[in-house]
C-alpha positions in Angstrom: 80.6 67.9 41.4 80.1 70.0 38.2 80.0 73.2 40.3 83.3 72.3 41.8 84.8 71.6 38.4 83.5 74.9 37.0 84.8 76.9 40.0 88.1 75.0 39.7 88.0 74.0 43.4 90.4 71.1 43.3 90.2 70.2 47.0 86.4 70.2 47.0 86.3 68.2 43.7 88.7 65.6 45.1 86.7 65.1 48.2 83.4 64.8 46.3 85.0 62.2 44.0 86.4 60.3 47.0 82.9 60.2 48.6 81.3 59.1 45.3 84.0 56.4 44.9 83.3 55.1 48.4 79.6 54.9 47.8 80.1 53.2 44.4 82.5 50.7 45.9 79.9 49.6 48.4 77.3 49.4 45.7 79.6 47.2 43.6 80.5 45.0 46.5 76.9 44.4 47.6 75.5 44.5 44.0 72.6 46.8 45.0 71.9 50.5 45.1 72.3 52.2 48.4 69.4 53.9 50.1 69.6 57.5 51.4 70.1 56.1 54.9 73.0 53.9 53.8 74.6 56.8 51.9 74.4 58.9 55.1 76.0 56.1 57.0 78.9 56.1 54.5 79.4 59.8 54.7 79.2 59.8 58.5 81.8 57.1 58.6 84.1 59.2 56.3 83.7 62.1 58.7 84.6 60.0 61.7 87.6 58.6 59.9 88.9 62.1 59.2 88.4 63.2 62.7 90.5 60.2 63.9 93.1 61.1 61.3 93.2 64.8 62.5 93.9 63.6 66.1 96.7 61.4 64.9 98.2 64.1 62.6 98.1 66.7 65.4 99.7 64.2 67.8 102.5 63.7 65.3 102.9 67.5 64.7 101.6 67.3 61.1 99.3 70.3 61.1 99.4 70.6 57.3 97.8 67.2 57.0 95.4 67.9 59.8 94.2 71.0 58.0 93.6 69.1 54.8 91.5 66.5 56.6 89.5 69.3 58.3 88.8 70.8 54.9 87.6 67.4 53.7 85.3 67.2 56.7 83.7 70.6 55.8 83.0 69.4 52.3 81.5 66.1 53.4 79.4 67.7 56.1 77.8 70.0 53.5 76.1 66.8 52.2 74.9 65.7 55.6 71.7 66.8 57.3 72.0 69.6 59.8 73.2 68.3 63.2 70.8 68.1 66.1 71.3 70.2 69.2 71.9 68.5 72.6 68.4 69.5 73.6 66.9 67.9 70.5 69.0 64.7 71.1 67.8 64.6 74.7 64.2 64.9 73.7 64.5 62.2 71.0 66.4 60.0 73.5 63.7 60.4 76.2 60.9 59.6 73.7 62.8 56.6 72.5 63.4 55.2 76.0 59.7 55.6 76.8 58.7 54.0 73.4 61.0 51.0 74.0 60.1 50.8 77.7 63.8 50.7 78.7 64.6 50.8 82.4 68.0 49.1 82.9 71.4 48.9 81.1 70.3 45.6 79.7 67.9 47.5 77.5 70.6 49.7 76.0 70.8 47.7 72.8 67.0 48.1 72.2 67.3 51.9 72.7 70.3 52.2 70.4 68.5 50.1 67.7 65.4 52.3 67.8 67.3 55.5 68.1 69.9 55.0 65.4 67.6 55.5 62.4 66.2 58.7 63.9 69.6 60.4 64.4 71.8 58.8 61.7 74.2 61.4 60.3 72.8 64.1 62.6 74.4 63.3 65.9 77.5 61.5 67.2 76.5 58.0 68.2 79.3 57.7 70.8 78.0 60.8 72.6 74.5 59.4 72.4 75.7 56.1 73.9 77.1 58.0 76.9 73.8 59.8 77.3 71.9 56.5 77.2 74.2 55.1 79.9 73.7 58.1 82.1 69.9 57.8 81.8 69.6 54.1 82.3 71.7 53.8 85.4 
């Protein structure tokens, strides 16, 4: 945040302040400090919300607002771990399915529960859900 202040990057500074405010709000509401995993979950949720907003803005023809949201996504993603490639996700998914012993769609919840901590903030959970469905059918 200090670097953004010194460099007079108003958009970056605003996004960082917004992220810190969201984290602080959850800490105040729950009355406990967030762990690194919980902070990643908050940042991931913020990115997802912005992607949804971009789709809505583009559908409404508001490209200026969509570009602002895209800039916020870039700032937030700088604080997230590097994303996993599809091959890495597939390897982790195969290992998790074997670890849990899943064989049918009824086991999808077990797989998701075991997989989520491993890929939190590094992969899109909706895409992973589709991959799990494809493997368990």
